[in-house]
GUBABA-35645 format. One record per residue (C-alpha): x, y, z; residue number from 0; residue in three letters. Coordinates in steps of 0.02 Angstrom, whole numbers. Example, Ala and Ser with C-alpha at 12.3 -4.5 7.8 and 13.67 -1.06 7.14 Angstrom:
2
       x       y       z    k    r
     615    -225     390    0  ALA
     684     -53     357    1  SER
***
This chain:
509
       x       y       z    k    r
   10590   12744    4224    0  MET
   10398   12727    4273    1  SER
   10324   12552    4335    2  LEU
   10248   12532    4159    3  ALA
   10406   12544    4065    4  SER
   10499   12439    4194    5  ARG
   10374   12307    4191    6  LEU
   10383   12279    3993    7  GLU
   10569   12277    4001    8  ASN
   10549   12128    4140    9  ALA
   10423   12043    4039   10  ARG
   10544   12054    3875   11  GLN
   10698   11976    3990   12  GLN
   10580   11839    4089   13  LEU
   10505   11781    3925   14  SER
   10678   11766    3834   15  ALA
   10728   11661    3998   16  ALA
   10564   11561    4003   17  SER
   10514   11634    4166   18  GLN
   10369   11722    4146   19  LEU
   10286   11640    4286   20  HIS
   10366   11762    4395   21  LEU
   10239   11900    4359   22  LEU
   10093   11776    4387   23  ASN
   10024   11882    4527   24  PHE
   10098   12058    4474   25  TYR
    9911   12118    4452   26  ASP
    9854   12079    4615   27  SER
   10001   12170    4705   28  LEU
   10007   12337    4775   29  THR
   10110   12481    4691   30  GLU
   10237   12460    4823   31  SER
   10252   12265    4794   32  GLU
   10250   12292    4607   33  GLN
   10406   12391    4635   34  ALA
   10496   12275    4749   35  LYS
   10463   12123    4639   36  LEU
   10531   12225    4487   37  LEU
   10682   12271    4588   38  LYS
   10709   12104    4632   39  HIS
   10691   12053    4442   40  ILE
   10815   12185    4383   41  GLU
   10954   12126    4487   42  ARG
   10961   11973    4401   43  VAL
   11061   11938    4230   44  ASP
   10936   11844    4146   45  TRP
   11020   11830    3979   46  PRO
   11147   11717    4071   47  ALA
   11020   11627    4168   48  LEU
   10972   11482    4055   49  PRO
   11146   11427    4003   50  ALA
   11178   11419    4191   51  ILE
   11026   11329    4250   52  VAL
   11065   11203    4107   53  LYS
   11238   11174    4175   54  ASP
   11170   11161    4350   55  ALA
   11047   11027    4302   56  LEU
   11167   10937    4200   57  ALA
   11267   10923    4368   58  GLN
   11143   10858    4463   59  ARG
   11110   10726    4344   60  SER
   11278   10689    4311   61  GLU
   11286   10657    4509   62  ALA
   11150   10550    4506   63  LYS
   11201   10437    4359   64  ASN
   11374   10426    4343   65  SER
   11479   10291    4392   66  ASN
   11637   10365    4331   67  THR
   11794   10362    4468   68  GLU
   11940   10480    4448   69  LEU
   12090   10396    4371   70  GLU
   12267   10407    4455   71  ALA
   12322   10475    4285   72  ASP
   12208   10632    4307   73  ASP
   12325   10709    4435   74  PHE
   12498   10732    4466   75  ARG
   12594   10751    4645   76  PRO
   12621   10947    4695   77  ILE
   12815   10975    4640   78  PRO
   12912   10988    4798   79  PRO
   12977   11164    4751   80  ASP
   12786   11229    4772   81  ALA
   12785   11148    4938   82  CYS
   12829   11215    5111   83  GLY
   12783   11192    5280   84  GLY
   12837   11224    5456   85  ARG
   12857   11028    5510   86  SER
   12988   11003    5380   87  TYR
   13073   11165    5365   88  THR
   13234   11210    5450   89  ALA
   13188   11329    5597   90  PRO
   13308   11466    5515   91  GLU
   13225   11457    5357   92  GLU
   13050   11484    5438   93  VAL
   13120   11630    5530   94  ALA
   13186   11710    5379   95  ARG
   13012   11676    5293   96  LEU
   12922   11739    5455   97  ARG
   13028   11905    5436   98  ASP
   12982   11926    5244   99  ILE
   12801   11916    5310  100  GLY
   12816   12036    5453  101  LEU
   12903   12148    5347  102  GLU
   12754   12177    5230  103  ALA
   12642   12185    5377  104  VAL
   12755   12329    5448  105  ALA
   12774   12428    5270  106  ASP
   12582   12420    5272  107  GLY
   12574   12300    5121  108  ARG
   12451   12149    5190  109  VAL
   12261   12140    5203  110  GLY
   12154   12001    5247  111  VAL
   11986   11947    5191  112  ILE
   11865   11873    5299  113  LEU
   11730   11759    5247  114  LEU
   11583   11811    5351  115  ALA
   11414   11791    5273  116  GLY
   11350   11636    5360  117  GLY
   11228   11628    5492  118  GLN
   11253   11507    5647  119  ALA
   11087   11412    5597  120  THR
   11152   11238    5629  121  ARG
   11211   11296    5804  122  LEU
   11036   11334    5855  123  GLY
   11050   11527    5837  124  VAL
   11017   11659    5708  125  ARG
   11152   11781    5706  126  TYR
   11309   11791    5611  127  PRO
   11427   11635    5650  128  LYS
   11559   11757    5682  129  GLY
   11482   11816    5839  130  LEU
   11462   11644    5913  131  TYR
   11562   11603    6072  132  GLU
   11621   11408    6109  133  VAL
   11625   11417    6267  134  GLY
   11813   11476    6304  135  LEU
   11855   11542    6481  136  PRO
   11874   11720    6408  137  SER
   11687   11706    6327  138  GLY
   11776   11769    6159  139  LYS
   11685   11767    6007  140  SER
   11761   11697    5846  141  LEU
   11764   11878    5772  142  PHE
   11860   11944    5923  143  GLN
   11985   11799    5926  144  LEU
   12022   11838    5740  145  HIS
   12041   12016    5766  146  ALA
   12154   12002    5921  147  GLU
   12259   11900    5810  148  LYS
   12299   12029    5679  149  ALA
   12315   12159    5805  150  VAL
   12451   12037    5878  151  ARG
   12542   12014    5707  152  VAL
   12532   12207    5697  153  GLN
   12635   12225    5861  154  ALA
   12748   12085    5807  155  MET
   12778   12172    5637  156  ALA
   12819   12345    5739  157  GLU
   12948   12264    5850  158  GLN
   13040   12193    5722  159  ARG
   13038   12320    5606  160  PHE
   13023   12487    5710  161  PRO
   13002   12637    5625  162  GLY
   12905   12585    5457  163  ARG
   12764   12697    5401  164  ALA
   12646   12563    5377  165  GLY
   12458   12588    5419  166  GLY
   12417   12414    5481  167  GLY
   12326   12270    5428  168  ILE
   12170   12329    5321  169  VAL
   12022   12203    5360  170  TRP
   11891   12171    5207  171  TYR
   11730   12080    5292  172  ILE
   11623   11983    5177  173  MET
   11446   11998    5242  174  THR
   11278   11931    5171  175  SER
   11105   12028    5177  176  GLU
   11066   11910    5325  177  ALA
   11242   11967    5431  178  THR
   11287   12137    5378  179  GLN
   11192   12236    5498  180  ALA
   11230   12121    5648  181  GLY
   11418   12109    5607  182  THR
   11443   12292    5584  183  VAL
   11353   12328    5765  184  LYS
   11445   12191    5849  185  PHE
   11619   12281    5787  186  PHE
   11562   12441    5826  187  GLU
   11493   12397    6003  188  GLN
   11677   12326    6032  189  HIS
   11774   12459    5953  190  ASN
   11831   12341    5820  191  TYR
   11927   12245    5939  192  PHE
   12082   12352    5945  193  GLY
   12088   12360    5747  194  LEU
   12106   12540    5685  195  ARG
   11918   12595    5619  196  ARG
   11995   12661    5461  197  GLU
   12068   12483    5414  198  ASN
   11904   12391    5431  199  VAL
   11796   12383    5255  200  VAL
   11628   12290    5261  201  PHE
   11543   12239    5101  202  PHE
   11402   12120    5046  203  LYS
   11393   11966    4943  204  GLN
   11268   11952    4798  205  PHE
   11119   11835    4806  206  THR
   11071   11718    4655  207  PHE
   10899   11664    4620  208  PRO
   10854   11466    4685  209  CYS
   10787   11372    4549  210  VAL
   10658   11239    4557  211  GLY
   10713   11055    4482  212  LEU
   10606   11090    4326  213  ASP
   10716   11246    4285  214  GLY
   10609   11383    4358  215  ARG
   10664   11513    4469  216  VAL
   10566   11499    4640  217  LEU
   10453   11652    4713  218  LEU
   10488   11675    4902  219  ALA
   10311   11752    4899  220  ASP
   10195   11835    4783  221  ARG
   10312   11991    4758  222  HIS
   10495   11922    4804  223  ARG
   10623   11804    4713  224  ILE
   10684   11676    4820  225  GLN
   10867   11695    4823  226  SER
   11014   11634    4914  227  SER
   11193   11698    4933  228  PRO
   11304   11667    4793  229  ASP
   11434   11570    4893  230  GLY
   11615   11621    4951  231  ASN
   11668   11621    4768  232  GLY
   11558   11772    4757  233  GLY
   11693   11871    4846  234  LEU
   11761   11922    4685  235  TYR
   11611   12024    4605  236  ARG
   11566   12092    4753  237  ALA
   11739   12139    4778  238  PHE
   11754   12238    4619  239  ARG
   11561   12298    4623  240  GLU
   11575   12364    4794  241  ARG
   11726   12469    4778  242  GLY
   11863   12351    4875  243  CYS
   11963   12317    4722  244  LEU
   11997   12494    4703  245  GLU
   12016   12522    4894  246  HIS
   12164   12395    4896  247  VAL
   12255   12491    4746  248  ARG
   12220   12667    4848  249  GLN
   12306   12581    5008  250  ARG
   12439   12508    4901  251  GLY
   12416   12326    4958  252  LEU
   12512   12187    4887  253  THR
   12444   12032    4950  254  CYS
   12305   11978    5048  255  LEU
   12264   11814    5142  256  GLN
   12085   11741    5116  257  ILE
   11989   11653    5265  258  PHE
   11836   11588    5336  259  GLY
   11746   11643    5499  260  VAL
   11732   11475    5564  261  ASP
   11910   11406    5591  262  ASN
   11941   11440    5776  263  ILE
   12135   11416    5761  264  LEU
   12152   11515    5597  265  THR
   12327   11604    5605  266  ARG
   12266   11777    5541  267  VAL
   12375   11875    5421  268  ALA
   12499   11717    5462  269  ASP
   12672   11795    5429  270  PRO
   12753   11610    5392  271  ASP
   12619   11592    5263  272  PHE
   12641   11765    5179  273  ILE
   12824   11759    5187  274  GLY
   12831   11587    5096  275  PHE
   12720   11637    4968  276  CYS
   12807   11812    4931  277  LEU
   12982   11727    4935  278  ASP
   12915   11588    4807  279  LYS
   12841   11747    4697  280  ARG
   12674   11662    4692  281  ALA
   12517   11725    4628  282  GLU
   12401   11617    4745  283  MET
   12435   11494    4868  284  GLY
   12347   11373    4994  285  ALA
   12364   11317    5176  286  LYS
   12330   11136    5178  287  ILE
   12307   10989    5304  288  VAL
   12361   10818    5272  289  GLU
   12203   10708    5261  290  LYS
   12214   10557    5371  291  THR
   12053   10485    5314  292  SER
   11987   10463    5136  293  PRO
   11812   10492    5198  294  LEU
   11857   10647    5290  295  GLU
   11727   10790    5217  296  ARG
   11865   10914    5146  297  VAL
   11913   10968    4977  298  GLY
   12081   10922    4908  299  VAL
   12203   11023    4822  300  VAL
   12268   10948    4674  301  THR
   12374   10967    4515  302  LEU
   12280   10916    4358  303  GLY
   12353   10828    4211  304  SER
   12313   10993    4115  305  ASP
   12451   11075    4239  306  GLY
   12325   11179    4325  307  ALA
   12306   11179    4513  308  TYR
   12109   11163    4569  309  ARG
   12013   11099    4724  310  VAL
   11915   10950    4711  311  VAL
   11762   10939    4828  312  GLU
   11752   10775    4932  313  TYR
   11562   10749    4865  314  SER
   11659   10756    4684  315  GLU
   11783   10607    4733  316  ILE
   11720   10438    4723  317  SER
   11773   10309    4863  318  ALA
   11904   10215    4758  319  SER
   12002   10381    4708  320  ALA
   11985   10466    4889  321  ALA
   12057   10283    4950  322  SER
   12200   10279    4816  323  ARG
   12377   10273    4896  324  ALA
   12515   10386    4816  325  ASP
   12630   10273    4724  326  PRO
   12772   10368    4790  327  ALA
   12719   10360    4978  328  PHE
   12608   10211    5001  329  PRO
   12572   10232    5165  330  ASP
   12502   10400    5121  331  ARG
   12333   10455    5014  332  LEU
   12359   10506    4838  333  LEU
   12234   10653    4866  334  LEU
   12296   10701    5043  335  ARG
   12314   10892    5031  336  ALA
   12152   10952    5127  337  GLY
   12093   11124    5087  338  ASN
   12073   11210    5243  339  ILE
   12002   11378    5170  340  CYS
   12153   11505    5195  341  GLN
   12227   11565    5038  342  HIS
   12345   11689    4984  343  PHE
   12322   11811    4816  344  LEU
   12429   11935    4773  345  THR
   12340   12106    4737  346  ALA
   12383   12083    4554  347  ASP
   12321   11904    4555  348  GLY
   12157   11957    4655  349  LEU
   12119   12100    4532  350  ALA
   12131   11970    4386  351  LYS
   12009   11849    4483  352  ALA
   11890   11998    4501  353  CYS
   11885   12049    4315  354  GLN
   11721   11988    4228  355  PRO
   11807   11894    4114  356  GLU
   11890   11789    4233  357  TYR
   11743   11794    4361  358  GLU
   11617   11708    4233  359  THR
   11745   11592    4207  360  ARG
   11702   11504    4369  361  MET
   11571   11380    4362  362  ARG
   11421   11392    4475  363  TYR
   11410   11245    4586  364  HIS
   11238   11153    4624  365  ALA
   11171   11101    4784  366  ALA
   11007   11023    4790  367  VAL
   10911   11084    4947  368  LYS
   10731   11100    5017  369  ARG
   10690   11271    4992  370  VAL
   10521   11361    5047  371  PRO
   10427   11429    4913  372  TYR
   10266   11522    4841  373  CYS
   10173   11408    4709  374  ASP
   10164   11514    4551  375  PRO
    9982   11431    4514  376  ASP
    9903   11452    4683  377  THR
   10009   11583    4762  378  GLY
   10020   11478    4914  379  SER
   10170   11460    5036  380  LEU
   10258   11312    5053  381  ILE
   10366   11321    5209  382  ASP
   10405   11136    5215  383  SER
   10422   11052    5053  384  PRO
   10409   10864    5087  385  PRO
   10565   10826    4970  386  ALA
   10710   10910    4902  387  GLU
   10642   11033    4772  388  ASN
   10763   11171    4717  389  ALA
   10946   11198    4663  390  ILE
   11041   11336    4761  391  LYS
   11174   11400    4664  392  LEU
   11366   11455    4720  393  GLU
   11531   11478    4681  394  LYS
   11674   11432    4771  395  PHE
   11827   11553    4828  396  VAL
   11960   11433    4770  397  PHE
   11896   11408    4596  398  ASP
   12008   11541    4536  399  VAL
   12155   11430    4576  400  PHE
   12177   11384    4400  401  PRO
   12206   11564    4344  402  PHE
   12369   11568    4429  403  ALA
   12461   11453    4320  404  GLY
   12622   11378    4387  405  PRO
   12636   11537    4495  406  LYS
   12539   11425    4635  407  PHE
   12616   11356    4815  408  VAL
   12541   11259    4959  409  VAL
   12593   11280    5133  410  TRP
   12557   11125    5247  411  GLU
   12537   11150    5431  412  VAL
   12482   11046    5577  413  PRO
   12306   11012    5602  414  ARG
   12320   11025    5770  415  GLU
   12382   11193    5789  416  SER
   12274   11270    5635  417  GLU
   12126   11190    5588  418  PHE
   11964   11166    5702  419  SER
   11823   11228    5602  420  PRO
   11650   11267    5683  421  LEU
   11515   11185    5560  422  LYS
   11393   11076    5676  423  ASN
   11301   11105    5825  424  GLY
   11328   11077    6010  425  PRO
   11254   10915    6002  426  SER
   11363   10834    5867  427  ALA
   11530   10744    5894  428  SER
   11650   10833    5795  429  SER
   11686   11004    5708  430  GLU
   11572   11073    5835  431  CYS
   11592   11195    5986  432  PRO
   11660   11063    6100  433  ASN
   11794   11010    5984  434  THR
   11838   11188    5935  435  CYS
   11850   11238    6126  436  ARG
   11940   11064    6167  437  ARG
   12059   11099    6013  438  ASP
   12118   11282    6061  439  LEU
   12140   11257    6250  440  LEU
   12237   11097    6209  441  ALA
   12357   11204    6079  442  LEU
   12376   11330    6223  443  HIS
   12432   11201    6357  444  SER
   12555   11146    6237  445  THR
   12614   11324    6227  446  TRP
   12632   11337    6398  447  LEU
   12688   11174    6469  448  SER
   12874   11240    6384  449  ALA
   12857   11381    6522  450  SER
   12936   11318    6701  451  ASP
   12889   11493    6767  452  THR
   12706   11472    6720  453  PHE
   12696   11316    6781  454  GLN
   12742   11347    6944  455  ALA
   12639   11494    6949  456  PHE
   12497   11374    6905  457  LEU
   12536   11258    7050  458  GLN
   12540   11409    7181  459  GLN
   12374   11485    7110  460  ASN
   12254   11355    7058  461  SER
   12130   11328    7184  462  LYS
   12117   11160    7125  463  THR
   12227   11018    7052  464  ASP
   12330   11100    6923  465  ALA
   12291   10948    6806  466  SER
   12099   11007    6812  467  SER
   12119   11185    6770  468  THR
   12116   11249    6588  469  GLU
   12211   11402    6540  470  VAL
   12172   11513    6382  471  GLU
   12307   11625    6316  472  VAL
   12260   11783    6238  473  SER
   12297   11801    6052  474  PRO
   12358   11970    6110  475  LEU
   12487   11889    6220  476  LEU
   12545   11763    6105  477  SER
   12506   11737    5922  478  TYR
   12571   11547    5899  479  SER
   12656   11512    6064  480  GLY
   12806   11648    6064  481  GLU
   12858   11747    6203  482  ASP
   12798   11631    6350  483  LEU
   12932   11533    6394  484  ALA
   13034   11643    6500  485  ASN
   12912   11758    6571  486  ARG
   12878   11796    6766  487  SER
   12741   11913    6762  488  ASP
   12591   11788    6753  489  TRP
   12500   11869    6892  490  GLN
   12489   12043    6799  491  GLU
   12439   11939    6635  492  GLN
   12285   11849    6749  493  VAL
   12242   12040    6790  494  ARG
   12248   12112    6607  495  SER
   12165   11958    6534  496  GLY
   12329   11893    6432  497  GLY
   12273   11726    6515  498  ILE
   12117   11652    6580  499  THR
   12067   11511    6689  500  PHE
   11943   11385    6711  501  HIS
   11929   11240    6822  502  SER
   11857   11075    6781  503  THR
   11833   11001    6943  504  ASP
   11659   10996    6978  505  THR
   11684   10957    7163  506  SER
   11760   11125    7202  507  SER
   11652   11263    7266  508  SER
***
């Protein structure tokens, strides 16, 4: 199609959507720039945009002006038969559930979806967050830690169910325009960290235009629309349109775990969680931690009065509702099921969520931000707006939960062993590199404290006081503390990288 024909089509669509200002500089552009602008315009669903923008502006107005508080009657306790967790499940029952999960892995029926579209800009760098190293003795990145956990689970499954024909855990890694190239290169440089190359599938999420507070789509410059990633809920459209859903069918997967890259303690392809969900015949599930403070900035898994499960974001909960006690357990919060972005979906549940009729039912969430833009009247670039000037629109991965109906479960986990996210820079006091490093090493210390042989080895081989020695356990050696208590090959584990030491005694040379 000629540029003239494409321009006419664009003009008609933009006129209907009240966005003609995007063509203000078209005549002054080079032919190459004109083609780029038209390509940007053609990527947008302009007939759907006005309603989305109207809803986003309404959300902003409600957030500014509403004094409404959530009422206790709006929520029901999650039914006991939909809840599980290692801390209150008999060990023999946990072992049974783990076997269900490991058998699914051994049969090649398990996949994972890693949400890795974010850059580490809050951490002071401009590369994919999965490349970030929090300062562990081993120097491992988030990507490496997560990948090695999956490799370990595969080994555990093969040991428990020898001779099965499964092809390993299939990895789907969702990147963004900003992180795709760097992520792929990093995995290639490190030989996929022991994962099978044919089991790793990279796919990019889509973007959505940034909208000014006046409802007009922003320009990044005279020939580009300003846009941002469409949120981790953009997974479902991208999964369908990038061919991943068909790949799931071809590989014969029956269930998948979704997780974010930033939680250093994530149990990747967790056989306990997967086994629990499969045993309950759930279509979707979520891991949770109990909120310890009403002000904790974490969404909450809830069961609404309409019988649908959903996640209520912390920003959507009033202070009084967040502080409300559970009538049945007065010392615990009513809204206490903290969401940690670790979800389970059957392949059928994922296929349903990926269908356009379901995906379009997921509401865009509006976040008001300072966004650089090109003035549509003068063409001047405004790199640092003096105030919040735009709305970024995104969907959330958990917005599919209501589609599961009653086929939904939650698996509660201890915070200290499974939740330590990396969200803030090194100077922060929480959810930062220091706390991630601290929490992972503390967990490994707990694992090793039960091993008399290791404690004796540590006393004999530490160059300083053993209490000043930090020890990191490789995921390839132990997934969740198993197989450590009675080992005697600690010297070999040091040589092979199974364990790594770091002395915190600054007086030692």
